N, C-alpha and C positions, 0 to 999 in steps of 0.2 A: 504493500500500500504506500509505503514511504517513497518507493521508486516512482510510482505514478504521480505522487504529489510533487516530487523533485522535478520530474519531466514537465509537469503542468506549469510549475513556477518558472522554469527555464524558458518555456514557450511564451509565457506571458511577458517575461522580461525582454525576450527577443522581439516580440511584437511591438512593445512599447519603444524600444530603441530604434527599430526600423521605422516606426511611425514618426518618431522625433526627428530622425535623420531626413526623412522624406519632407517633412514640414520645413526643416532648416534649408534644404536644397531649393524648395519652392520659394521661400522668403528671399533667399539669395538671388534666385533667378528673377523674381519680380523687381527687386531693387536694381538689378543690372538692366532690366528692360526699361525701367523709368529713367535711369541714368543715360542710356544710349538712345532714347527716343529722339529722332531727328538727326542722328549722326550716322555716318557711313559704317558699314560693317567692317570689322578688322580682318575678315577672311581674305586670304590672298590667292588661294588656289581654287579654281572652279573646273570641274570635270564636265566639259561641254558635250562630251559623247553621251553621257547619261542625262544631262540637263536638257539636251535637245531631242531626246527620244520621243517625248509626247508630241512635239511638233513634227518630227520626221515621220512618225508612224501613223499620225492621225489622218483618217480618210475624209473627215468632214471639212478639213481646211479648204478643200477645193471649192466649197460652196461659199467661201468668204468673199467679201468685196474685192480684196486684193491680198496677194501673198508676196512677201519679200523673198526673192530668190537668193540663192547663195552668192550670186554676183553682187546684188544690192547689199546683202549683209556685209560683204567684204568692203565694198566701196564706202560704207558709212560706219564701219567699225561697230556693228551692232553688239558683238560680244563684249567689247569694252564699255559700251553704253550700259549693257546689262549689269556689268560689275559695278558701275558707278551708281546706278539708281536702286540696286537690289537691297531691300530691307526685309525680305521675307523671313519667316520663322520656321518654315517647313521645307522639306525637299519637294513636296508636291507644289508648294508655292513657287519655288524656283523654276520648276518645269513649266508651270502655267504662265509665269511672267515671261519666260523665253518665248513660249507659244504666242502670247499676246503681243509681244513686240514685233513678231514677224507675221502676224495675221490681223489684217485690218478688216474690221466688221462694218456695221452700219453706224450712222450717226446716232440712231436710237440706242444701240448697244453702248456707245460711248457715253451718252447722257445717263443711261442706267448705271453704268460703272461710276460716273461722277457722283451720283446720289449716294451710292454705298461708301465711296471714299469720304464724302462730306460727313457721313455719320461718324466715322472713326476720327476724322479731323477735329470734330467738335466734341468728342468724348474720349479723352485720353485714357480714363479708367477702363472703359469698355475695351479699348484697343489692347491695353496691357493684359486684361483678363483673357481675351481671345488669343493673344500671343502665347500665353502660358499653355493654353490648350494645343495650339498649333505646334509648339515646340516638342510635343510628344511624337511628332512625325518628322523629327529632324535627324533621325538616324539615316545613314546612307542607304539602308535597305528600303527606305520609303520611295526611293527612285523607281523601284520595280513594281509598284502598284499599277503603273500605266500598262504593264505587260498583260494584266488581266483585261484591260480595255482593248488593246490594239493587236496583241499577238494572235496568230492563227491557232484555233483550238486543236489540242492533241486528239487524234482519232482513237476511237475505242479499238482495242486489240481484237482480232478475229477469234481468239481462243478464250474470250471472256466467259463463254458458256461453260468451258472446262473448269474455270476458277469457281464459278457458281456451283457446279456439280461437286467439286472437292469440298466446298464449304458445307453443302448439305450432307455429304458423307461424313465430315468431321462431327457435325452436330448429332447425326444419327448414331455414330459410333459411341459418343459420350453417353447418350441416353441408353443404348443397348448394353453397354458394358456393365451397367448395374444389374442387368438380368443375365447377360451372357458375357462373362469376363474375357472370353477369347477375342471379343471385338476390340479390346485394347490394343491387340497386335496390329489392327488395321490403322491405328492412329500414327504408327511410325512411318509408313510410306506416304500417308496423306500429309503429315507434318513436313516431311522432306520435300514433297512436291510443292506444298504451299510456301515453304521457305524459299524455294527457287523462284517462284512467281513474285513473292514479296520483294526480294532484293533485285530481281530483274526490273521491277517497276519503280524501284527506289530512286533512280536517276530522274524519272519523270516527276516524282513527288518533290525532290530536291530542287528541280528547275522552277517549280511553282512556289516553293516554300517561302521565299522572301516576299513575293507579292501577296500570297495568302495571309501571311502574318501581318502585313501592313494593312490589308483590307479589314482585318479584325480591329486593329488600332484605329484606323481611319473611321470606321463605323462608330466607335465609342466617342471619338473627337467630334464627329458631325452631330451625334445625338446631343452632346453637351452644347455645341454652338446653336443647335436648333431650339434650345430652351430659352434663347434670348429673343424676345418679341421684336426688338428693333431690327435685328438681323433678318429674321424670318419675313418681315414685311417687305424686304427688298428682293425676295425670290417668289416667283409665281407658284412654285410647287416643290414641296420637299417630301412627297410620298415615296420617293426612291429609298428613303431611310427605312421605312416599314417593309418595303419589298426586299431589301438586302437583309433585314433582320430574320427573314424566313430561312436564310441559308447560314445564319450566324453559328449554329451548332456545328454544322459541317466545317465551316471555316475554322473555328477554334479547335476542332478535332485534328484537322490537317496541320494547323499551326502549332499544336502542342509540342511537338518534337523540337521546334525552333526555340521554344521558350524554356526548355530544360537546360538551364545554365547552372543550377545549384547541385552540388555533388550529393546532397542529401536526398534529392529527388531521383537519383540515378537508379536506385533499387526499385522504386515504383515504376520508372520508365522501362526497366528490364522486364518486369512482370507484365506490364502492359504490352510490350513488344511481343512477348511470347503468345499472349492472347490474340493480338492482331495477326500474327503469322498463322496460328492454328485455324482461325476462322476467316482468314482473308479480309479482316475488318477494314484495314487501311486501303487495300486494293479496291474493294467494292465501294467504299466510301469516297475514294478519290475520284473514280469515274462518275459517280453520282454527283459529286461536287462540281466536276467539269460541266456536266449537263446543266446544273443550276447556274453556274457562272455564265454559260453561253446564253441561257434564258434571260439572265439579269445583267447582261453586258451593258446595256443602255443605262440601267440604274447605277451601275458602278461608275460609268463615265460621268453621270450627273453628280454622283458623290465627289468624284475627283474635281469637277468644275466648281462645285459648291465650296469645297475647301480652298481650292486655288483662287477663286474669285475673292473670297474673304481675305486671304493672306496677301494677295496683290493689292487689294484696296487699302489694307492697313499699311503695307509697304509704301504705297504712294502717299498716304496721309503723313507718314513719318518723314518721307522725303520733303514734302511741302512744309513741314514744321521746322526744317533746318534753316541755315543761314544762306539760302540760295534765293535768287530772284526768279520766281516762277509765277506764271500767269495761267489763267484759264482761256483756251482759244475760242475764237468765234468762227463759225463756218458760214460762208456766204454762197448764194446761188449765182452770184456774178463773178466774172473772171477778174478778181482783184486780189492781189497779194500785198498785204500791208503789215509790216512788222516794225516795232519800235524797241530799241535797246536789246536787240536779239544777240545771243552769244552761244558759243559752243561749250557744253558742260564739261568736256574732257580737257579743256585748255585752262590752266590756272591763270587767274587774273586776265581773262580774255577781254579784249576790247569789244564793246558793244557797237552795233550799227543799226541804221534805219534804212528802210527801202519801201517804196510804194509803186507797184506796177498795176496800172488800170488798163485792162485789155491789151497789155503789152508783155513782151518777154525781155530778158536781160542779156546783153552782150557785155561781158566784164573783161576789161584789159588791165594789165598791170605788170610791174616789174617782177623779176624773179624774187621769191621769198616775201612778197608784199602781202600775201594773204588771200589771193583770188580763190584758190581751190578750197581753202578753209571756209571762206564765206559761203560758197554754194553748198558745201557740205553742211554748214550750220543751218541753213534754211531747210534743207532736206531732212536732217535729223529731227529738227523741231516739228516739221510737218508730220513725220512718223509718230513722234511722241504725242502730238496733238490728237491724232486719229486712233491711237491705241490706249493711252492712259489719260487723255484729256489734260495734258500739261504742256507748257512751253517754257523754255528758258529765255524769257523776254519780259518786257513791260506789257506789251500787247502783241497779239498775233491774230490776224484775220485773213482767211484764205478759203478757197473752195475745198471740198473734201476730195483730195487727190488720190490717184493711183501713181505711185512713185517709181520712176525708172532711171537708170543711170549708166553712164559710160565714163568711168574715172580710172580705175586700176586695170590696166590692160597689160597682159604679158603673153609672150609667145609660148607655145606648147610643143615641146620636143616630142612627147609621146604621141600626140595627135598629128605631128608634122604640120603645124600651122604657124605661120609667121606672125610677127607683131601686127602688121597691117591687116592680115586676114582676120585675126582675132578682133581688131577694131571693126572691120566690115561686118562680121557676124553679130557683134554686140549692138552696133547701131541699127542693124536690120531688125532686131527685136523691137527697138523703139519705133521704127517706121511701121512695123506691123500693127502696133496698137494706137498709132497716131490718130486714126480716124474713129477711135472708140467714142461712143456717145458720152462717156464719163470723162470728167476733167483729169488730165494727166500732168504731172510735174516731171519734166525731163531735165536731168542734170548731167552736163557733159563738160569734161575737162580736156582742153587741147585736142579738139576733134581732128582725127586723121594725121597725127604727128608722125605716123609710121611711113609716110610717103613724101614725095617731092612737093616743093612749095606751091607751084602753080596748080597742080591737081588737088592739093590739100585745101587751098583756098576756094577753088571753084566747086569742088565736091562739098566742102563744108557749107558754103553759101546755099547751095541747092537743098541740102538736107535740113539746115536750120530753118529755111523758108517753109519746107514741107511740114516740119514738126509744129510750127507755130500757127495752129488753127485757132478758131474762136474759143474753144474749150480749154486749150492747153496753155501751160506756162513753161517756157524754156529758160533755163539758167545755164549759160555757157561761158566758160573762162578760156581766154586765148591770148597768145602773143601776136597773133596775126592782125595788126592794125588795119590791114586792107579790108577785113571783113566789115569794119564800121562803115566804110563807104558803100559796100555792096548791099548792106542790110538797112540802109536809111529808110527805104520805103516798105519795109517788111514788118512793121510794128515791133521793132526792137528799141528799147531804151538803152543808152550807153552809159556805163559806169566804169570807174577805174580805181585802182589803188596805186599810190605813188610813194616815193622815198625822198629823203634829203641826205646830202653828204656833209657831215660835220667833222672837221679835224681828221680827214681821210677815213672816216668811218660812216658806213651806211646806217641811216636811221629810218625805221619804218613806223609810221603812226598807226597803221592797220585800220584807218578810217576810210570808208567808201566815199567816193566823190562822183558827181555827175559828169558826163562827157567822156570822151575817149582819152587815152593816155597820150601825152605829148613828148615823153622822154623815154630813153633806153638806159639800161644799167649793166648789161651783160659784160661788156668790155671793161667797164670800170671795176666790176667785181674781180675780174682777172688781175687787174692792176693792183687792187687793194690786197690781194693774196700773193703778191710778189712774183707774178709770172715774169719771165725774161722780157726786158724792154723791147727787144726786136720783135717779139710776138705782139706786144701791145701796139707798137708803131705800125706793123703790117696790117693788123686788124682794123685800126683806125683809118688807114689809107684805103682799104677795100670798102669800108663803110662810106667814106667820103666820095670815092670815085663812082660807086655803083648804086648807093642807096640814099644819097642826099637829095 
């Protein structure tokens, strides 16, 4: 009796200590969340292979208003933008934020997201409470929940009937051995056969184990979040929680093995494993579970989106609470792009600029290193953020709801045997193909056709820029070719430029955009400032004077 009392006391003490430590961890986490609200994450490494899985595998994205291709992602450094703005608390949130940045939906969806973001923006206590829940899904294994949504379902083995027969035989033998002990001998070959099938199927169970375990956790988190009326009012339907609860038992049974991390539970696990093998419990439950998963795949995705949408909204609210200049964009039905004090979020102490294009496109000239490419990228990045998270790094932003296309980073491809110029041709052709779309497009081009000779670059560039600049579209193009300003005067292009000053033999750039075309050049001066031999400088200046004055 004393032994049982001692064990009971030990268990009570263990429970009290565990509960105390849990509360202590939660208090510490809550304090940390309050302290870090509005500040960037300290995380430095992001595994974009798993972060991008929901985006890459999602079949519904093709129904979206616009998808940012890998080319656009590279041109505008979307991965770096993701790192800068990410304040999510869960791995599901990370995946959904990445998906959201590359998937432009409708204006209605953006406005709905803004409403949810405003809820958290105006209620910090609610945000922290939700972050505590979402942090339960911050384990790296949570990345694999999306596999239950997007992966192709495993097919049932053709010999499933044999496994069921062996199960019935095992049950019958257990019953009959009480009356005829000789039936116990039948259990040996049956157990051996079941052991083979059990471990043959184990790799399939292990493949799904991470996702299944996270489904069980995600369900608990979503149920807790769904208890908050302010959150529920922002979602049309949360019936998916009840539907997933119907498979909760199967989910927790499959996930049990993943949760056995305590050595004291090993003996219980071993006993349970013997039972599962003898009666093929895991085998039959697993394929029953897969059937349920397939039936409720839509509900699981709704669960994923529910958690992701909340986490990303909190992340955006935290971003807006920081020391950054952020505005809410305005979308117009007219072809007018108007921005005030716009800047690029990835550039520290970035110089802000203003521009107003009314039924016009922009031809931007400027010296080397003056900021031409940075500016057109700045407008495009803010356009993407406006149409995905309803934020802009500016004082004001007003523009149509664009489809964004670009031709900035071009490289030749040795494996595909394509030259630099051919890569340019193929990239620009994609822009031409969508130029007549009924939806407004934002075309962003840097140094069009710089992979070919001057005469054909300018003539081809002029023809293409005229073609792209329809009533609905806005073209932002940066170039060194001053000649294009003369050719595009009557093509609804406004001319802007960046310039520099030379002070004490040092180039100084103010990075402020100015109206009109560039009147100066600096390429030879830069060679001189970097101590190129005097004979090169003199020769270059002579050629410039003789042929281009």
